[in-house]
C-alpha angles and dihedrals in degrees: 000000000000120000127210101207120135121245090230132045093242135026088222120007089198088072092063121095123193138186130354135339134229110238127208133178133204137179111261104268143128094261110034120228102205124209118188113242087213121201112017135159133213102012109191127181109196122185117217105201114175126185139183126209118228112204138186127182098245103043143043116278121254127221114224126190111232100167131027113173138145135222117217111199131175143139111249113217102178091064096163097060099125098197090057094043091053090056099040093044097037089146090066126077119246120197123191119214108201121230129208114309115245116214125195100012112170132211124190123207113191125221111278093031097083137049139186114288091000118133115252109197115222105231097223120047129193110266092231092052095245124144117289119244106234110197098184146343115211132188121209088227105027098037119208115015124209121242115244089010104058100010141002137201115244145148137255126224090276092057094251119142127239145135133278116201114214125221091241132155089256095056098070102173144016089217097090140084121253126215122196118199113195147153126232141167116218125203116260086204141314133228128222115204122194113229130210124285091253094073112112115247109246124231117241138188124227130198126191116194126194140149131244125223089272090059095248119138120246125194132200112195124191107195106191116036136155131193106257102170136017113188132209122295099229115192112209134226116262087232098065127087097235107052102154116123109240125198112208112213133178126188129189115221115204134189114279118201091201092069102029 
């Protein structure tokens, strides 16, 4: 008797996804500015597809889609990530309270850990998100580099500041250590104030990133989302194994004509 089993487990292993996904959020805007949600548990993407059947007496009925939306649910673990809170709770008011300015902080990047035109994140950012003051960038071989000739200060996709070293005539080799001298002002703390119920709920954008069995990255982007449910913050007993505070969140993603 013939069998119809495949010779391989999958027709195309690249169509298989495994494991978790990295989740990011951005304000709703033409060019997203993604902030990583960080640690989260139980990410679920649930499609809410609703149809209606149109019938007449002398023909077969027809199903028509009248709503196609998604629910994005997860438990946020890194609940104190301010950049994420400011986006998720855009209807609240956040106030930075500046700490003590730090002058002349230094950061060393060893040879082999930097490359031309590759972003070097400055370890300490200003608490208010403003541009970092870079006093100097020095190579162990080429000595003091010149701003906007040998290096420039820029940002990554998350809006963090750092340095890009240019392949200029003055930067003669990659085989050297780099020292960045800079000033910054951290936050001492910040306050989050709940506003009244009349504040309009902001639209957000979500991105889930994962890899297929071929190692290629896949992205799911939900362009127009609103917070629909914020669950209880349940503090745990010190005598249980899982003591992390988890923040349950659910967002409703709706169709967006801008990106259809």
